[in-house]
Structures are given as C-alpha cells and as structure tokens.
C-alpha positions in Angstrom: 103.3 83.0 157.2 100.9 85.5 155.7 97.2 84.7 155.9 94.6 86.2 153.6 93.0 89.3 155.2 89.7 90.8 154.1 87.2 93.4 155.4 84.1 92.8 157.4 81.7 93.3 154.4 83.8 90.8 152.5 83.4 88.3 155.3 79.6 88.8 155.2 79.5 88.2 151.5 81.7 85.1 151.8 79.4 83.7 154.5 76.4 84.2 152.2 78.1 82.5 149.3 79.2 79.6 151.5 75.7 79.3 153.0 74.2 79.1 149.5 76.7 76.4 148.5 75.8 74.3 151.6 72.1 74.7 151.0 72.5 73.6 147.3 74.5 70.6 148.5 71.9 69.7 151.1 69.2 69.9 148.4 71.1 67.5 146.2 71.8 65.0 149.0 68.1 65.2 150.0 67.0 64.6 146.5 69.3 61.6 146.2 68.0 60.1 149.4 64.4 60.6 148.3 65.1 59.1 145.0 62.4 56.4 144.5 64.9 53.7 143.7 62.9 50.9 145.1 59.5 51.9 143.6 57.9 50.7 140.4 58.1 54.0 138.5 59.5 55.1 135.3 62.6 57.3 135.3 62.0 60.4 133.1 65.7 60.6 132.1 66.5 57.0 131.1 63.0 55.6 130.4 64.0 52.7 132.7 61.5 50.8 134.8 62.5 50.3 138.4 61.2 47.0 139.9 61.4 45.7 143.4 62.1 42.0 143.6 60.9 40.3 146.8 62.9 37.4 148.3 64.6 36.6 145.0 61.4 36.8 142.9 60.3 39.5 140.4 57.0 39.2 138.6 57.5 41.1 135.3 54.5 39.6 133.5 52.9 43.0 133.1 56.0 44.5 131.6 55.9 45.7 128.0 59.5 45.9 126.7 58.4 47.6 123.5 56.9 50.7 125.3 58.3 50.7 128.8 62.0 50.5 128.1 64.4 48.6 130.3 64.0 47.4 133.9 66.3 48.0 136.9 66.5 44.7 138.8 67.0 46.5 142.1 65.5 44.8 145.2 65.8 41.6 147.3 68.0 38.9 145.8 69.0 35.5 147.2 72.6 35.7 148.6 74.8 32.7 149.5 78.0 33.6 151.3 81.2 31.5 150.8 79.5 29.4 148.2 79.9 29.4 144.4 76.7 27.7 143.3 75.7 26.8 139.8 72.2 26.3 138.3 72.5 22.6 138.8 72.8 23.2 142.6 69.3 24.7 142.4 67.8 22.1 140.1 66.1 20.1 143.0 65.2 23.4 144.5 67.2 22.3 147.5 70.5 24.1 147.5 73.3 23.3 149.9 72.4 26.3 151.9 68.6 26.1 152.3 68.5 29.4 154.2 69.8 32.1 151.9 70.1 35.7 152.9 67.7 38.2 151.4 69.9 41.2 150.5 69.4 44.5 148.7 70.9 44.8 145.3 72.8 47.0 144.4 74.9 47.3 147.5 78.4 46.2 148.5 78.2 43.0 150.5 80.3 44.6 153.2 77.0 46.2 154.3 75.3 42.8 154.7 75.0 41.5 158.3 75.5 37.7 158.9 75.6 36.3 162.4 75.6 39.9 163.8 78.7 40.9 161.9 79.2 42.7 158.6 80.8 40.6 155.9 84.5 41.2 155.0 85.6 42.8 151.7 87.4 39.7 150.5 85.5 36.5 149.8 83.1 35.0 147.3 79.3 34.5 147.1 76.4 33.6 144.8 73.5 35.8 143.9 70.2 34.5 142.6 67.1 36.1 141.1 64.1 34.5 139.4 61.9 36.6 137.1 58.6 36.0 135.4 58.5 37.5 131.9 55.5 38.3 129.7 54.3 35.5 127.5 54.4 37.7 124.5 58.2 37.7 124.8 58.8 34.1 126.0 56.5 32.3 123.4 58.4 33.5 120.3 61.6 33.4 122.4 62.8 36.9 121.4 66.2 37.9 122.6 66.6 39.9 125.8 69.6 41.4 127.4 71.1 42.1 130.9 73.4 45.1 131.4 75.4 44.7 134.7 77.3 48.0 135.2 79.8 47.1 137.9 80.3 43.9 139.8 83.4 43.7 142.0 85.7 42.3 141.1 85.1 39.1 139.0 81.9 37.4 138.1 80.1 34.8 136.0 76.4 34.8 135.0 74.2 31.8 134.3 70.7 32.3 132.9 68.3 29.5 132.7 71.1 27.0 133.3 73.5 28.3 130.7 76.7 30.3 131.3 76.1 33.5 129.4 79.1 35.6 130.3 81.2 37.3 132.9 84.4 39.3 133.6 87.6 37.9 135.0 88.0 34.6 136.7 86.0 33.6 139.8 87.9 31.7 142.5 87.8 30.9 146.2 91.3 32.2 146.8 93.2 35.3 145.8 95.6 33.3 143.7 92.7 31.7 141.8 90.8 34.9 141.1 91.6 37.4 138.4 89.8 40.7 138.7 88.2 42.3 135.6 85.2 44.4 136.4 83.6 46.7 133.7 80.2 47.2 132.2 79.1 44.5 129.7 76.0 43.3 127.9 74.8 39.7 128.2 72.1 38.4 125.8 69.8 35.4 126.3 66.5 33.8 125.0 63.9 33.7 127.8 61.8 30.7 128.6 58.1 30.5 129.5 57.6 30.8 133.2 60.2 31.7 135.7 63.7 32.6 134.3 66.6 31.9 136.7 69.6 34.3 137.0 72.6 33.0 139.0 75.7 35.2 139.5 78.9 34.0 141.1 81.1 36.8 142.4 84.5 36.8 144.0 86.6 39.7 145.3 90.1 39.6 146.8 91.6 42.7 145.1 89.8 45.9 146.1 87.6 47.7 148.6 84.3 47.4 146.7 82.7 43.9 146.6 79.6 42.3 145.1 76.9 43.8 143.0 77.3 47.4 144.1 75.7 49.1 141.0 72.3 48.5 139.4 71.6 45.8 136.8 69.2 46.5 133.9 67.0 44.1 131.8 65.5 44.8 128.4 65.2 43.7 124.9 68.5 43.2 123.0 67.8 46.3 120.9 67.1 48.5 124.0 70.1 47.2 125.9 72.4 47.6 122.9 71.1 51.1 122.3 71.5 51.9 126.0 75.1 50.7 126.0 76.0 52.4 122.8 74.4 55.7 123.8 76.3 55.7 127.1 79.6 54.9 125.5 79.0 57.5 122.8 78.2 60.1 125.5 81.3 59.2 127.4 83.5 59.4 124.3 82.0 62.8 123.5 82.8 64.1 127.0 86.3 62.5 126.9 86.9 64.1 123.4 86.1 67.5 124.8 88.5 67.0 127.7 91.3 65.9 125.5 90.8 68.5 122.8 90.8 71.2 125.5 94.0 69.8 127.0 95.7 69.7 123.6 94.5 73.3 122.8 95.9 74.7 126.0 99.1 72.8 125.8 99.7 74.3 122.3 98.9 77.7 123.7 101.5 77.2 126.4 104.1 75.9 124.0 103.6 79.1 122.0 103.6 81.3 125.1 105.7 79.8 127.9 104.9 82.6 130.3 101.3 81.4 130.6 101.9 78.7 133.3 98.3 78.8 134.3 97.4 77.6 130.7 99.7 74.6 131.2 98.1 73.8 134.5 94.6 74.1 133.0 95.6 71.8 130.2 96.9 69.3 132.7 93.6 69.6 134.6 91.6 68.8 131.4 93.9 65.9 130.6 93.6 64.4 134.2 89.8 64.7 134.0 89.8 63.0 130.6 91.9 60.1 131.9 89.7 59.6 134.9 86.6 59.7 132.7 87.9 57.1 130.3 88.6 54.5 132.9 85.4 54.9 134.9 81.7 54.6 134.0 81.5 52.7 130.7 85.2 51.9 130.8 85.8 53.4 127.4 89.5 52.8 127.8 88.9 49.1 126.9 87.8 50.2 123.4 91.1 52.0 122.8 93.4 49.7 124.9 91.8 46.3 125.0 94.9 44.8 126.6 94.7 47.2 129.6 94.8 45.3 132.9 92.3 45.8 135.6 95.0 46.7 138.1 96.4 49.6 136.0 92.9 50.8 135.1 92.2 51.3 138.8 95.7 52.9 139.3 94.8 55.3 136.5 91.5 56.2 138.2 93.2 57.0 141.6 96.2 58.8 140.1 94.1 60.9 137.7 91.8 62.2 140.5 95.0 63.0 142.5 96.3 64.9 139.4 93.0 66.7 139.2 93.3 68.0 142.7 97.0 68.8 142.3 96.6 70.8 139.1 93.5 72.5 140.4 95.1 73.8 143.6 98.1 75.1 141.7 95.9 76.6 139.0 93.8 78.6 141.4 96.9 79.7 143.3 98.3 81.0 140.0 95.1 82.7 139.0 94.3 84.4 142.3 97.6 84.7 144.3 96.3 87.5 146.5 93.4 85.3 147.7 95.5 82.2 148.1 97.4 81.0 151.2 101.0 80.6 150.3 101.7 77.3 152.1 98.5 75.5 150.9 99.7 74.5 147.3 103.1 73.3 148.6 101.5 71.3 151.4 98.9 69.8 149.1 101.5 69.1 146.5 103.7 67.1 148.9 100.7 65.1 150.3 99.3 64.4 146.8 102.6 63.3 145.5 102.9 60.9 148.4 99.5 59.4 147.6 100.4 59.1 143.9 103.6 57.2 144.9 101.5 55.1 147.3 99.1 54.2 144.5 101.9 53.3 142.1 103.8 51.1 144.5 101.0 49.1 146.2 98.3 46.9 144.7 94.6 47.8 144.6 93.7 45.5 147.4 95.7 47.8 149.7 95.3 51.4 148.5 91.6 51.1 147.7 90.9 50.5 151.4 92.2 54.0 152.1 89.7 55.7 149.7 87.7 57.3 152.6 90.9 58.7 154.1 92.0 60.0 150.7 88.6 61.5 149.9 87.8 63.2 153.3 91.3 63.8 154.5 92.7 65.3 151.3 90.3 65.8 148.3 87.6 67.4 150.4 90.0 70.0 152.1 91.4 70.8 148.6 87.9 71.2 147.3 86.9 73.5 150.1 90.1 75.5 149.9 89.6 76.0 146.2 86.0 77.0 146.7 87.1 79.4 149.4 89.6 81.1 147.0 87.1 81.3 144.2 84.3 82.8 146.3 86.7 85.3 147.9 88.0 86.4 144.5 84.3 86.9 143.5 83.7 88.9 146.6 86.6 91.1 145.8 85.4 91.4 142.3 88.4 90.2 140.5 88.1 90.2 136.7 86.3 87.1 135.6 86.1 85.7 139.1 82.3 85.6 139.3 82.0 83.3 136.3 84.6 80.9 137.5 83.3 81.0 141.1 79.8 79.9 139.8 81.4 77.2 137.6 83.4 75.9 140.5 80.4 75.9 142.8 78.6 73.8 140.1 81.6 71.4 140.1 81.7 71.3 143.9 78.2 70.0 144.1 79.0 67.1 141.7 82.3 66.4 143.5 80.5 66.1 146.8 78.0 63.8 145.2 80.9 61.5 144.0 82.6 61.7 147.4 79.3 60.5 149.1 78.6 58.0 146.3 82.0 56.3 146.5 82.0 56.2 150.3 78.5 54.6 150.2 76.6 57.6 151.7 74.6 58.3 148.5 72.9 55.9 146.1 73.4 58.0 143.0 76.1 57.6 140.4 79.5 58.9 139.3 78.7 62.5 138.1 82.1 64.2 138.6 82.8 64.4 134.8 79.6 66.5 134.3 80.5 68.9 137.1 84.1 69.2 135.8 82.9 69.8 132.3 80.7 72.6 133.5 83.5 74.1 135.5 86.1 73.7 132.7 83.7 75.4 130.3 83.3 78.4 132.6 87.1 78.5 133.2 87.7 78.2 129.4 85.4 81.1 128.9 87.4 83.1 131.5 90.7 82.2 129.9 89.4 82.9 126.4 88.1 86.3 127.6 91.5 87.0 129.1 93.2 86.1 125.9 90.7 88.2 123.9 91.5 91.1 126.2 95.2 90.5 125.7 94.8 90.4 122.0 92.6 93.6 122.1 95.2 95.3 124.2 97.9 94.1 121.8 96.0 95.4 118.9 95.5 98.7 120.6 99.2 98.9 121.5 100.1 97.9 118.0 97.9 100.8 116.7 99.5 103.2 119.1 102.9 101.9 118.1 102.0 102.3 114.4 100.9 105.8 115.0 104.1 106.5 116.9 106.1 104.9 114.1 104.3 107.1 111.6 105.0 110.2 113.6 108.6 109.0 114.1 108.9 108.3 110.4 107.6 111.8 109.6 110.1 113.3 112.0 112.9 111.2 110.7 111.9 112.1 107.1 111.9 115.8 108.0 115.2 115.5 109.8 116.6 113.5 106.9 115.4 116.0 104.4 116.9 118.8 106.4 120.2 116.9 106.7 120.1 116.2 103.0 119.6 119.9 102.3 122.3 120.8 104.7 124.5 118.1 103.2 123.8 119.3 99.6 124.6 122.9 100.7 127.8 121.7 102.2 128.7 119.6 99.2 127.9 122.6 96.9 130.0 124.8 99.1 132.7 122.2 99.2 132.7 121.9 95.4 132.8 125.7 95.1 135.8 125.8 97.5 137.4 122.9 95.6 136.9 124.7 92.3 138.2 128.0 93.8 141.2 126.1 95.1 141.7 124.5 91.7 141.4 127.8 90.0 143.9 129.4 92.4 146.4 126.6 92.0 146.0 126.5 88.2 146.2 130.3 87.9 149.3 130.5 90.1 150.9 127.6 88.3 150.2 129.1 84.9 151.3 132.6 85.9 154.5 131.3 87.4 155.2 129.1 84.4 154.0 131.0 81.4 154.7 134.6 82.4 158.4 134.0 83.0 159.4 134.7 79.4 157.8 138.2 79.0 158.8 139.2 82.5 162.4 138.2 81.7 162.3 140.3 78.5 160.9 143.3 80.3 163.6 143.0 83.0 166.4 142.6 80.4 165.3 145.7 78.4 164.7 147.8 81.5 168.1 146.8 83.0 169.8 147.7 79.7 168.2 151.1 79.6 169.0 151.7 83.3 172.6 150.8 82.9 173.0 153.0 79.8 173.9 150.0 77.6 171.1 151.1 75.1 171.2 154.8 74.2 170.6 155.4 70.5 167.7 152.9 70.2 166.1 153.6 73.6 162.7 154.5 72.2 162.7 151.3 70.2 163.4 149.2 73.3 161.0 151.1 75.4 158.3 150.2 72.8 159.3 146.6 73.1 158.9 146.9 76.9 155.4 148.3 76.3 154.5 145.6 73.8 155.6 142.9 76.3 153.6 144.5 79.1 150.5 144.5 76.8 151.1 140.8 76.0 151.6 140.0 79.7 148.3 141.8 80.6 146.4 140.0 77.8 147.9 136.7 78.9 147.0 137.3 82.5 143.4 138.1 81.5 143.1 135.0 79.3 144.6 132.8 82.0 142.0 134.0 84.5 139.3 133.5 81.9 140.4 130.0 81.1 140.9 128.9 84.7 137.4 130.1 85.5 136.0 128.1 82.6 137.9 125.0 83.6 136.7 125.2 87.2 133.1 126.2 86.5 133.5 129.7 88.0 131.6 131.3 85.1 127.8 131.2 84.9 126.3 130.9 81.5 123.1 132.7 80.6 121.5 130.2 78.2 118.8 131.3 75.8 116.8 129.7 72.9 118.4 131.4 69.8 117.3 131.3 66.2 120.6 130.3 64.5 120.1 132.0 61.1 119.1 135.4 62.6 121.7 135.3 65.5 124.8 134.4 63.4 123.8 136.6 60.5 123.8 139.6 62.9 127.1 138.5 64.4 128.7 138.1 61.0 127.5 141.6 59.9 128.8 143.0 63.2 132.4 142.0 62.5 132.3 142.6 58.7 133.5 146.2 58.9 136.4 145.3 61.3 137.7 142.7 58.7 137.4 145.0 55.8 139.1 147.8 57.8 142.2 145.6 57.7 142.2 145.5 54.0 140.8 142.0 53.9 137.8 140.9 52.0 134.8 139.5 54.1 132.4 137.0 52.6 129.2 136.1 54.6 127.2 133.0 53.7 124.0 132.4 55.6 121.1 130.1 54.5 117.4 131.0 54.4 115.1 130.5 57.3 114.2 126.8 57.6 110.5 125.7 57.5 110.6 124.4 61.1 111.6 126.6 64.1 115.0 125.2 64.8 116.7 126.8 67.8 120.1 126.8 69.4 120.4 126.7 73.2 123.3 129.0 74.1 124.8 132.1 75.8 124.9 134.9 73.2 127.8 136.7 74.8 130.0 133.6 75.1 129.2 132.4 71.5 130.2 135.9 70.3 133.4 135.6 72.3 134.2 132.4 70.5 133.5 133.9 67.1 135.5 137.1 68.0 138.5 134.9 69.0 138.4 133.0 65.7 138.0 136.1 63.6 140.9 137.8 65.6 143.1 134.8 64.9 142.2 134.9 61.2 143.0 138.6 61.0 146.5 138.0 62.7 147.5 135.3 60.2 145.9 136.8 57.0 147.8 139.4 55.0 146.0 142.4 53.5 144.4 141.5 50.3 143.4 138.1 51.6 139.8 136.9 52.3 137.9 135.7 55.4 134.7 133.8 54.9 132.0 133.6 57.6 129.6 130.6 56.9 126.6 129.2 58.6 125.2 125.8 57.5 122.1 124.0 59.1 123.2 120.3 58.8 121.1 117.2 59.5 117.8 119.0 60.1 116.0 116.2 58.3 117.9 113.5 60.2 118.5 112.5 63.8 121.4 114.9 64.6 120.5 118.5 63.6 123.3 120.9 64.1 124.5 124.5 63.2 127.9 124.5 61.5 129.6 127.9 62.0 132.9 128.2 60.0 135.6 131.0 60.0 137.8 130.4 57.0 140.9 132.5 56.0 143.5 132.6 53.3 146.4 133.0 55.8 149.6 131.2 56.3 148.0 128.0 57.5 149.0 125.6 60.3 151.4 122.7 60.2 149.6 119.3 60.2 151.5 118.2 63.3 150.1 121.1 65.2 146.4 120.4 64.5 146.0 118.2 67.5 147.7 120.7 69.8 146.2 123.9 68.4 143.4 124.0 71.1 145.9 123.5 74.0 147.2 126.3 76.1 149.9 128.4 74.7 149.9 126.5 71.4 150.9 129.7 69.6 154.2 129.8 71.5 155.1 126.4 70.0 154.3 127.5 66.4 157.6 128.6 64.9 156.1 129.9 61.6 153.9 132.4 63.4 154.9 136.1 63.4 151.9 137.4 65.2 151.9 138.0 68.9 149.2 136.5 71.1 148.7 134.8 74.4 148.1 131.4 72.9 145.0 130.9 75.1 142.2 132.0 72.8 141.5 128.7 71.1 141.7 126.9 74.5 139.0 129.4 75.8 136.9 128.7 72.6 137.1 125.0 73.2 135.9 125.3 76.8 133.0 127.5 75.8 131.9 125.2 72.9 132.2 122.2 75.1 129.9 123.8 77.6 127.3 124.2 74.8 127.6 120.4 74.1 129.3 121.2 70.8 132.7 120.6 69.0 135.3 122.8 67.5 137.5 121.5 64.7 140.3 122.9 62.4 141.1 122.2 58.8 144.3 123.7 57.5 147.4 123.3 55.2 150.5 125.5 55.3 150.3 128.4 52.8 146.6 127.6 52.0 144.8 129.1 54.9 142.8 127.7 57.8 139.1 126.9 58.5 137.8 126.7 62.1 134.3 125.0 62.4 131.9 125.1 65.3 129.3 122.3 65.5 126.4 123.3 67.8 123.3 121.0 68.4 119.9 122.2 67.4 116.3 121.4 68.5 112.8 122.3 67.6 111.6 125.4 69.5 108.6 125.5 71.8 106.0 128.2 71.2 107.3 131.6 72.5 110.9 130.5 73.3 112.8 131.8 70.3 115.1 134.9 70.7 117.2 136.5 68.0 119.9 137.4 70.5 
C-alpha cells in the first residue's frame, strides 16, 4: 500500500495549518463554555432574555415583553422521576412526592443523579416551573407563548391547570408511549400572580431524554415571529442545498465524465435532507405524515451519506494527496452503519451515537481535513480556497459532535458550516468549469484558425486540381476531336475517293496495255481532270472534317455589314463578268444606327466564294447572277443581314433541296454536268452555323437557284466597327 509522501517543508506547513485549526477549535469550545447561559443578560443575536429560575420559581415581574423580547426559561426546575403528575396533584401544594429534585433545564435526565446513580435513558417524569409575570400583562390577560424546541421523546404541557399541547403520547411503558418530538408553539393567557407550568415527559425510544434543549417564553407575536423566522431561515438554507444538488446533478447528466460533480451533488442533497429533519423539523411542513422513527433514520442516514460522499469527493479531487485504502474502508464501514440504521429501531442505534461520531465521523473529518490542507501546502489549483472552506466546516462539525455527545451546550450548527464549505467548493468547481470553458473556447479558436488555414489550402489544392482537370479535359476533347477528325477523314477518303481512283486506274491501265492508242491524249486529259477532282475533294474533306471537329479557329470581328459585303460583291464582280455572265449588285444604304455583324471575314468570304463558284458552274454564258444584301428586322427583335446569291442556271430538283447541304450531294444530282467535290455547300453550312446563322436554298428546275445567308446583327459599341 502506497502512503502519501511529502517533503520536510511541506510537513512544517502542514503542522502549522493543523495547529491553527486546533487553536480555532479550542477558541470555539472555550467561547461555548463561557457562554453566559445561566445569567440574566440579553443575547445580542436573538434578543432573547436568559433567566435563571431557582428551585422551580422564576420571578419575571420586571420583564417587559414589548421591549426585551423573549425569555429563555433555563435554570432549576422541579423534577419528579417515575411520576406523571397533573396540575390537580399540585393543587393542595402537597404532591405525592413532597421532595422533588431540583434539576438544571435544559439537560438530558441521564445526567441527573438520584440515590447516587444517574437516571436511565428510558422512563418518565414530570417537570414543573412557576413564573411570576408582570401585572401589565396579566391584568388585560394578553396572550403569551411558550416555544419548547426539543423534548424527548413525547410530552404534554399544562399551564395554569389546562392542557395546552404536546407531542406524541406520554405513557409509563414503551407500548403506551408514541414518540413525536419536534419544535412547537404553545399559547396561553396568563393569570395574576404565579403561573404554573407542568410538563409530563416519557422516553422509551431513543438516547436523548427529557428537556434537553432550551424553552422560550414571550408574547404570542414574538413567539410566532421567532418560530416563523427560524423556519424561513431553515427553508432558505434547505433550498440552497437542494438547488445546488439539482444543478450539479444536471451538470453530471450532461457530462458523465465529471464524477466529482455527481459526488458533490450527492453531498448537497445529503446535507439538505439532514437539515430538513433537524432543527425546526421543516420536513413536517412538506410531509405531515412522516413518522418520528423515519425522521430519526433520515437524520442518521443523511449524516452517513454526507461523510461517504465527502470522502469519495475529496479522493476524486485530490488523488495524489489521498490514501488509496481510506475511501474503500470508510465506504464499507459507513455502508454497514447505514444498514444498521435501517434495520434497527431508534431505541437501539441512537445509543451508538458516540461510537458513530468519534469512531467514524471524526476520523473521516480529520482525514478529509488532512487531504485538503496537504493539497493547499502543495499548491494545487483551487486547493487553498477549498481548504479554508473545509476548515470552516470542520469547526462547526466539531461543535455538533460535542453538542450531540453532551460536551458543549451550544446548538446544531453543522448546516451553517456545510453551507460555507459548499459555497467555497462550488466556487472552486465553477472556476474549474470556467477554465474548462475558456480552454474550450481557446481550442475552438485555434481549431477555427486551423480550419480556415486548411480551407484555404484545400481551396488552393482544389483550384489547382480544377485547373489541371480543365487542362486535361481540354486536352482530352482535343484528342477526341483529332481522333474524330482522323476517323471521319479516313472514312470519307476510303468511301468517297474510290470512284475517281477507279477511273484513273482504268484509264492508266488501258494506256499501259495499248488498248487506247489513237485517243491517248484525250484519255490522258481525263486522268488529269480526275486527279484535279481528287485533289480538290481531299482538300474539301480535310476542311469539312476540321470544321465538324472544331479544329479551325475563327478570328471573329465586329463588321459593318453594308461596307463589308459591298466590297466582297465588287471583288467577285469581274470574275462573274469574265465568264460572260451579267453581275447585279444590290446593297442598301447605311442604316441610321451602327448595326454590326460578328464574324470571321475570311470564312464569310469563303462561304460567298463557294456560292458564287456554284452559281458560275450551273449558269450558262449570257445568264445573270445577282448579289443582294438586305438588312432585315432592324426595327424589331431579330435584326439580321440577309445575303443572297441568285443565278439563272439550271436549277435544282425539289426533292434535292433537303439534301443539297449534305456531303457529296452533287454526286447524287443526275442533271448536273459540272464537276465538283460536292462538299462546298456542306462547308458553307458549317461556317454559317458557327456564326449562329442559317443558309437556305430556293430553286426550281430551269428557273435558277437562290442561296440565302441569314446572319444575326447587333448594335455596335463605340470603337468596335471594322470594315473588314
């Protein structure tokens, strides 16, 4: 077993703390012994006059209840052992026992000596006191009150011959007596002269016996006010204990790791239960049906739970200063006492109070004080505050131990000491939780900063990955377009170039074999023409495949449509007229607003060149080709430039209109005599589509054809208009 070890300087400090505690305890005990309990003085705390009755008589004729408060009837009372006397027995002033004992009240009758022997705990007796009250209060017969705090363990009170109250049932045997001892107020109307107070007391059920706590006399208002103030003060203290216990229970339920919080809540609850069944017995206000037996059990069990939770709590709070076997040993012994209290009646276990106090509670108290002082010496966080609080509690606990064992004539003050200790401990726990919250907030701030940094890092990495991904996607699209271009080109070449290659092979083989001799130049010319056609077809196939797979980059500009197309029309005018074909150019005037066309000048010229080339192939000399520009819808919602190439050629069959812009459409036009690749219109369609426009055809066989481009327009921004 490991014992607590500490250095020599710690031992000196511990000795000084212990010496201070002993000195304070001695001061309290000395002050209690010097308490002027039997002198006629006024208590500064309660404004209660202490009188000293002599041989059962108390002369109170000089008492002024209105200004001097209540009286403590502490002094010599008449005492009749083994007799339950009533006022009638004293009527002739010759009671059955003419020689009463003169005993001190308050005091348990076990401390009275009769025939050289102390009286036993169990038995019955009669107390008597006669008081002379002021005439100012007896003439108008104003109501007075008596406040007996604790008489064990059943009693009845007669005043001036009338039964005024009591608690329980007084009997001469245990079976006839029913204990019920708690503070009560008894009111009566005084008479002129001596007022007679007779109290029958019986005890067969506990260790205490007789009038062992003071009895107060005063006006009905002062007694009622005294009782109310004490009950209110006790309820206030009890409320604090129960609220503290509920609070710390809730804290534990929300944070199960804080076992010390659960123990502290149990400590508060145990103190509250003990307080409610002691003193003013406030428990009777909440549980009027509570039996005396269970109230006493609650008192003993609650103080056991206070010790049990206290020793486990301090062991949990300061494990390095604690002795490992102490909590387990105290727990086993206290559990045994609790079981003993539950299974036996009060007349048995109350006789072991001294053993319980000095054999168990006192060692637990000293051990706990030792741990707290040692933790303060070692400067544990918050230990100095709790050590001072527990030292305060220790002094009040020692007071109660001495009070209940009859060594001090004070009162039950443990609740006050516990309240002081619990407040300091609550402050310590609150400070610890505040530190935990502050550390949590600091960690949360650090975590937030780390998260921010991590978020920035993730954002940077994400942006980098997105850029890389975009680059990869772009490269992948380019590779896909290239692959698509390659596949289409190879497919078109293998499919569409078969016919001219076959013709070239056939003519070349005939020349080689000598089959063709006379017309050799003619066939050689045909081979040349087929080669030119194949070269043009290959060029157009490459161009079209690039357009379809986005391999061509367009250089878009803002063009003024009237200026741009007028220059283009004039550029091709001489070529048309050189073929013996009339050229007509129709261009509108410049519009009022700066309408522009977004397009690639070279590609738009390529479209116009292809359309003019087709018109020239299918128009005989002497015919006419019209180049027209119309600005349509510039006052509406869809402004557009309409560019038309119209000829007077052979025209196109209606069933071919929907196929004219497909690949190799010319090869499927039987009426055509001109030679071409059949890809020009398909190329034109792709270029116009890229410009977000449309290309249409209007034609009838023998009446010529008209190809129209519809290109969208928009209003120009300042400085963005180009002619080319």
